[in-house]
N, C-alpha and C positions, 0 to 999 in steps of 0.2 A: 385735515383730519376734519370729518362731518361733524356738526354739533350735535350735543348730546342732551336731551331734555330731562331725563332723570337717569340717576344710579342706584340700582337695586343692590344692596349689601346683604349676602346671606353669611351669618357664620355658623361653623360646622364642627363638632367635634365628637371623632369615633361614631360616626352615624354616616357611612357611605351610601347605604341603599336610599335613607330617606333624601339625602343631597342630591341625588342622580335622579329623583323622581321630581322633585319641587324645580330643578333646572328643566327638565324634560316639558314639565306642563308649561314653562313660559314662552313655547312656541306659539301659543294660542293668545298671548297678550294682544290687546288691541292697539295699544301704543308700539310702533317701529323703531323711533331712536331712541333706545334706553341701553345701558350697559350694565352687564352682572359682573358684580366684584364678589369673588368667594375668599372667605378668609377661613382656612380650616387646615386641618393637620395632615390630609393627603389630597392631592387633585382628582376631581370628578370626573367621571366620563361625560361627555357631552354631545348631545344628538345631534346628528349631521344637518337637519333640518332648522336647526336653531339659527337664527341670522344674528341677533345681536352679539357683541363681543363678549369674551368670558377672560375675565381676569384674575388669577389664581393668586392669593398671596400666602405662603406658609406660615402656619401660627401653630404651636403647640401647647400655648399656656391656657390655663382654665381661668381666664379671665375676660368675660363677654364685653366688658368696658373697654378695654384696652384693644380687643380685636375690632369693635364698631369705630373705634378712635383711628385705628389704622385702614379700614375701609374708606373713612372718609377721607382721609388725607390721600386717597388713591383716586377719588370721585372726580369725572371732569364735569359732572352737571352741577348746576345750581341746587337741584332738590335730589336730596338722598332719601330713598325708601329702605324699609328693614321688613324682612319677614324671616321666620326661622326654619332650620331644615324640616323640622316636622310637620311645616305648614303646606298648604296648596292654596295659591290665590285664585279666586276667580279670573275668568278671561280678562273682564273690565278693571279689575282691580288697580292696576296702575294707573289707568287714564283717570278714573275717579278720584282717586286719593289724591293726585296731584292738581285738580282744577282749582281748589281754593287758594292756591299759591298764587294763580295768576288774577283771581279777582279780588285780592286784599293783599298789598305789600304788608300789612303787620302781621298777618298768618306766620307763624314760625312752626307750628307743628299740626300736624293733621292724624286723626284715627278713624280706623274703619270697625266694623263688626266681626266677629269671630264667632263659628259655628263648629260645634262638637265634632267629632270622627264619624258620625253617621251622615254629615254634611247637610241636615235639618235642624236640629235643635242648635239654641245659641248657647255658647259658653259664656258670654258677655256682650253686650251692646255699650251704650254709651256708662263710662266709668270715671268717677271721681274719686277724690283722696284728701285727707286732713292731713295737717302739719306732723302728726305722728306716723305719716306712711300707711293709714288705715284705709282701704278700698269701700267705696260703696256706689250702687247703682244708680244714675241718674233718670230723672223721670222720662221713661219710655214713649210717653205720650207726645212729648215735647220734640221728640227725635224722629219723627217720621220724615224728614225731609233736611236736607244739609243745613249744619248749621257753624256758622262763624261766631265763637264767643270769646268776649272780652274777659281777662281776668276776674274772678270771682272774689270778693272780699273774705269769705268764710271758708271756702274750701279750692282745690285744683283739679283741673280736668288733667286726663291722663289719657296720653297715646300710649296704648299697651306695646311692649317691645316686638311683637310677633306680626303686629299690623300697624305700621305707622309711618310716616314721612315728614322731614324736616327741611327748614330752608338751610342750606348749608353756610351762607354766611352768619346765621343767627349762631348756629353752634359754635363757628370760629369765635366770635364775640364773647362767650361765655366760656370757653375752653374744652368745649365738648364734653364727652361722658367722663364722669369722676373714676379713674380707675381704680380706687379704692372700694368701690364695688365690684367685685368679682363675679356676683350673680347676685339676684335679686334685689328691688328696689331701685336699680341703676335708671330705669323708664320713670319712676317717681322724682328722684333726685332732679333729673335734667328738664323734666315738664315744669317742676316748681320753680328752677332756676330761672326759666324763659318766662313764666308767667309774673315772677318778680320782677323782670325786667320790663313789663308791659307788653309784652306779646301776646296776639291771639291764638285762638287754638280751633280748629275746626272738627267737627265730627261729622263723617260721612258713611251714614247707614248702609248705602249700595257697595261700598268697596269692602267687599268679605272676602274672608280666608276661612279653610277648614283647618281647625288645629286638631292634630293626632295625639300630643302627649306621648312621644317616643321615650323610650328608655334612655336615661343618661346616667353620669357618675352621681347625680345628686337624689334622683327617684327611679322606680321601676316604671313598666308600661300602664299598670294599674294605679299610678300615683303614690304608691306607697313610699316613704321617703326612705333612701338608703343614707343618707348623712343631713344634719340639720346645722352643719357647722358655718357655712355660709349665709345661712337664713339668720343666726344668731350675730354673727358679726356685721352684716349689711342691717339688721334692724338696730344694732346699737349704735354704729356709726352714723344713721340716718337720724337718729333721736338727740346724738351728739351735736350734728350739725344744725338741724333745723327746729328742735325743741328741748334745748339743753334744761330747762327749769322743769320739765315733767319728765325726763329722762327715765328716773327709777321707776316711777309708778307704771309708765306704759311698758318697760322691759319688764316688768314682772308680769303685767296682764299679757303680753306675748309668750311669754314662757308657759303660761298658765294655757293660753289657747293651743298652743301646739300640744300640749301634753293631752288635752281633750281630744284633739284632731288624732292622735295616736291610739287614744283610748277607743276611739269611734272604729278605727282600723281593724283593732283588736277583737271588738264584736263582730266584726265581718268575717272573722277567721283568717286574715290577711298578715298577721303580726304578732308575735308570742312576747309575753311581760318582759323577758330579758332584754329584747329588741327595744323595748319601750325605754328601759332603763339607760342602755348603752347610747340611745340616741338623744335622751334627755342631757347626758354627760357632753355630748358631742355639742348641743345647743350651747350649753354653758358655757364649754370652752372659745365656741365661736364668738360668744358674746364679750368675754372677756379682752379675745384679742381685738374686737372692733373697737372698745374704748381708746385704744392706743392708734387707730389710723388718722391719717391726715388726708387731707383734700390733694389729690393729684387729677389736674385738668391740663394737659400738655397741649390741646391746640392753640395756634397763635391766630390771631385776627388777619384776615388776608383781603385783598382789593376784591371789591364784588365784581362779578363779569355781568354780562346780559344774559338773562335766560332765554332758552332757546323755546321756541313752540313745540308743542306736540305734535306729531304725526301720528295721523290715527289710519286705522284701516276698518272696513266695514266687515263684520263675523256673523255667519248666520249658523243655526243651531240644526244639526240632524239627529233625530234620535232614530236608533235603530235595534232590531231585535236579535240581530245576528253580529258577529264579529265586524266590528267596521275595518275598514282599509286604512293603514295610517296616510296620515296627510299632513303637510305643510301649508296648505292653502288657507282659504279663509273660511272653509267650514270646520265647524266644531263637533268632532263626532262624539256622540255618548250612547254607549251601549247599555241598555234596559235589560233586565234579568228578574223574571221574576222566579222565586225557588217554592216547591210545595214544603215550605218550612214555617216556623212561627219567628224565625230571625228578624230582626228591625231592620229599617233602610240603612244602606252604607252608599255614601257617594266618595269616589277615592278615582285617583289618575293611575292608569297604568303605564308602565315604561316604556311599553311599546308604541305608546303615542296616542291614547283616546283616554277617555273619561268612560267611568263605568258606575250604574247607579244598579245596585241589588237591594231586592227587597222579597221578605217572604209573603206568600198569598195569605198566611194567618197571623202575621206579625204586624208590629205596629209602624207606623211612618214616623210619627212623632214621640218623643218620650213622655209626652203628657196623655198618650193615648193608651186605652187596657193593652194589657199584655198579650191578649188573645183577640183576634179579629179578623174574621172572613171578609174578604174583599173580592170582586168581581175585576178579571183583568183589565177590560176597558175603562172601568171606573179609577182604578188604581193608576194607569198609564195618564188618563187625563189629569188626574190632580198631580202626579208627578211633572208634567207639560207645563201647567200652570205656575208649579211652584219653580222650576228651572227657567223661564222663558224672562222672568223680570233681572234675573241673574247672568245670565247667558247671551243678552242682546243688549243693544245700545238703548237707556232709558235718559230721558232728558231730565236733570234735577238742579235745582237753583236753591242756591244759598241765601238763608233767610239773617 
């Protein structure tokens, strides 16, 4: 059996189209010796051009921590990476997010940046959190290059679950993901425990993914929540484990923040008053249940094996204005489509085997731009080329 450098684990529930799309996009990853482990409720359709092996593990429970632990146990590589089924990794994502593990043996976790569904604006960059599980953004000016960070005395660095990688041996050492976190804060908990053990975290700005926020059991595609039960349960359990002395005060604050969020959705016309009452009852029920949860960290310590070297290939970018031919070679085809509309930019991957960038002649490319903006075709295409080249071609980065 050939050595495997990285195992990519994708957890999916009732989103077959999104799952098939993210798997199809992996044909253009610059790393060649990786495996894909799918932990899902139904087997996906896999492209005939996809060379890395795909393992499918049937899993019907709504517990993301348990699903990830199952994927870790099945992984052959010493580096395990995670992305969600509604995410699309850039072609050099795996290569870039794995590099810190070879540079420093104390690196246990690595995190990349995440862009929104338009493929341009960032959803988040560097993220940290306090012992109450509350996120905040790190100083972006200090994150222009790769960073390998030692544990901080006042807060913790967060490798967000949809764009992260871990050293498998360190996950086994701490028992893996805590399966009492069915959903929400499971990534904060495992990063906190790793940093309490003294391990370092790497932040890799160029390891980017596009996150689409697809509809799930807990939320609609417009991010309006359908249920707050798991948020309440996970928050109470997190506070119970890591900040028991301030549990009541911070739990009340979390309930207040969630109610304000629901009211904001109401003012946007996305939710009704009676739905707010029902969701708040749901939140309180979940919070009550979280008080009785206990730690479940089932992974056992294993003997460390030698890390396999990354095998890379050169990829070139091809921008076209017509329908590109599906290819499994080293050319990344991107179709550019300018529409006579005010629609904003949108970068996505087509299941036929190519990337597509659409944008309106009168629309904005970035969320910070005005809604209406006329642009010349050559100027817009040149700007998009400058935007895509650093992401879709190999760039040399050094860790600080």
